[in-house]
Steps between C-alpha positions, in 0.01 A plus 500: 500500500481287187310176435620223270362159406763231444461162329795263548530180299740208492568257783350733760251285690593243767838670551407739784454795264204655683664487842828633363313777314335600826840519670639707210195730517564562869868568428416755228197656672250369245129459575256272316461126452634193324308195382539191283276487194360174369700535176832471688570874516573697815299824508598799713340838559757735650498859619789718606740769391673470163841400639348241733284354222802485268696306764204267557456436126872427472455239775192357320708445186731271702260354755601270784748215483337217304291726277568539129340826391438502125290812456384798706216717369436831673208738454413817686173493692280712722624557853300298753665630819598157635590498869712181501656247266328163514504156349151418380358169383430431136156612397278255312489588132794741527746453219 
């Protein structure tokens, strides 16, 4: 199990990105969460096997219909043993 943090920028808010990311996560067997940040970025923490994460990242680079992904930044992180994949609300002060 591997953990990655993903920052997605471009036209990625108000286009259904979080809901579509949750559907993609279910399809690829990814656990974690997705949220909108106040600076217009979509932030995802994702856990899964390497092949599943690679497929999910490939999806993130396209996004849903209506999105225009300009940049995707990925960093490895510590495994948190998520049990689901959820959409969470923006956190105050999160950028």
